[in-house]
Structures are given as C-alpha cells and as structure tokens.
C-alpha positions in Angstrom: -68.5 -93.1 52.7 -66.0 -92.8 49.8 -63.3 -94.9 48.8 -60.7 -92.8 50.3 -62.0 -93.2 53.8 -62.7 -96.8 53.3 -58.7 -96.9 53.1 -58.3 -94.9 55.2 -59.8 -97.3 57.9 -58.9 -100.4 56.4 -55.2 -99.2 57.2 -56.1 -97.5 60.4 -57.5 -101.4 61.5 -54.7 -103.1 60.3 -52.6 -100.8 62.6 -54.1 -101.4 65.2 -53.2 -105.2 65.2 -50.0 -105.1 64.4 -50.4 -103.0 67.6 -51.8 -105.7 69.8 -50.4 -109.2 68.1 -47.4 -107.2 69.1 -47.6 -105.9 72.3 -49.1 -109.8 72.8 -45.9 -111.1 71.2 -44.2 -109.0 74.6 -41.8 -106.8 72.1 -41.2 -103.0 71.9 -41.6 -101.0 68.6 -37.4 -100.9 68.9 -37.1 -104.1 69.0 -39.4 -105.4 66.3 -37.9 -102.6 64.2 -34.5 -104.1 65.1 -35.2 -107.1 64.0 -36.8 -106.3 60.7 -34.0 -103.6 60.1 -36.0 -100.1 59.9 -36.6 -97.1 62.3 -38.6 -97.8 64.7 -40.1 -94.3 63.6 -41.7 -96.6 60.8 -43.4 -99.1 63.1 -44.8 -96.6 64.5 -46.5 -95.0 61.1 -47.9 -98.4 60.2 -49.7 -98.6 63.9 -51.6 -95.3 63.5 -52.2 -96.6 60.3 -50.2 -93.2 58.6 -48.4 -95.2 56.6 -49.7 -98.4 54.5 -48.1 -101.7 54.9 -47.0 -103.7 51.8 -47.6 -107.2 52.0 -43.9 -107.7 51.2 -43.1 -106.8 54.4 -46.5 -107.8 56.2 -44.9 -111.2 55.4 -41.7 -111.2 58.1 -43.7 -108.6 60.1 -45.9 -111.1 61.0 -43.3 -113.3 60.6 -41.4 -111.7 64.1 -44.8 -111.8 65.2 -45.9 -115.5 65.1 -48.3 -114.8 63.6 -49.5 -115.2 59.5 -50.6 -112.1 57.7 -53.7 -113.9 57.2 -54.5 -113.9 60.8 -53.8 -110.5 60.7 -55.9 -109.6 58.2 -59.0 -112.0 59.4 -62.2 -110.3 59.0 -61.0 -107.3 57.7 -64.0 -104.8 56.0 -66.7 -107.3 56.9 -67.6 -104.9 59.4 -67.5 -101.3 60.0 -66.5 -101.7 63.7 -62.5 -102.7 65.2 -61.8 -105.9 66.8 -62.5 -106.8 70.2 -60.3 -109.5 69.6 -57.3 -106.8 69.1 -56.5 -105.4 72.3 -53.9 -101.8 73.0 -54.3 -100.8 75.5 -51.5 -102.6 78.1 -53.9 -102.7 81.4 -56.4 -104.6 79.1 -54.2 -106.8 77.7 -52.1 -107.5 81.3 -56.3 -108.6 82.7 -56.6 -110.8 80.1 -53.6 -112.2 80.5 -54.0 -112.9 84.2 -57.5 -114.2 83.8 -56.0 -116.6 81.1 -53.8 -118.0 83.4 -56.6 -118.7 86.0 -58.6 -122.3 86.1 -61.8 -122.3 83.9 -63.8 -121.9 87.6 -62.2 -118.9 89.1 -62.9 -117.0 85.2 -66.6 -116.7 86.2 -66.1 -115.2 89.7 -63.5 -113.0 88.3 -65.6 -111.4 85.6 -68.6 -110.9 87.9 -66.0 -108.9 90.6 -64.7 -106.8 87.3 -69.0 -106.2 86.1 -69.4 -104.8 89.3 -66.0 -102.6 89.5 -66.6 -100.8 85.9 -70.2 -100.4 87.1 -69.0 -98.9 89.9 -67.3 -96.1 87.6 -70.4 -95.5 85.2 -72.2 -92.6 84.8 -75.5 -93.1 87.5 -77.7 -93.2 84.3 -75.6 -95.9 82.6 -75.0 -97.6 85.6 -79.2 -98.5 85.2 
C-alpha cells in the first residue's frame, strides 16, 4: 500500500471515529458545526475523510464531543481493519445503548436472541 493510500485510509478512519463520537454525544452535524463556528458541510467532509482534520481543529471538536484527541486516535494505524468500537449506524448505536441499559444478567439472553435473529437473515450456506 502506498503512503498516499495509507494516509487516505487514516483520514477515513478518523472521520468514522468523529461520526461515532458525534452520534454518541447526541449531536447533529449542524449543532456541532454551529458550536465550532464552521459549516455543517465541513463536518461532513471531516466525517467522510474527504478533508483532513488538523490537530488544532481536532482539539475543539473532541472537547465538544466530550472526549479527547487521544481517545479518538487511540490505536490508529495499528490495524488495517476498521475499529469495531466505532459505531456509525444509528440502529446499531440504539441497540448498543438499549443493551447497555439492561441489567447484566439480561444481556446474555438478549445476545443469544440477537444471534438467532441474525442467523435467520443469513444465506443458507453462511448459516452452516
């Protein structure tokens, strides 16, 4: 992988993490942009990895999201796979929040139920 491709993938991963943190903070792109004094289109470009986030911009963004630049960048570049802790799908985030709000003993049975539901939607050869 070339240096340019590697840098592009890092920008995309940072964008995913920003989007995940924004969603977890319950902020819209518009609200975050307004708080930072930039356009929502700029937030969108950061989240898509189209524009690189400068460290001088990352600090106020992370502050507004209730996190730190270090947390957003943790483990970056150590793996070629996207972070599994970076939930960017609204439905997945809602499921995670609901499961985390349950008592610990209810989570295991909920997970078994989710496995059964997911298995029912897999193609026949993948389910085996």
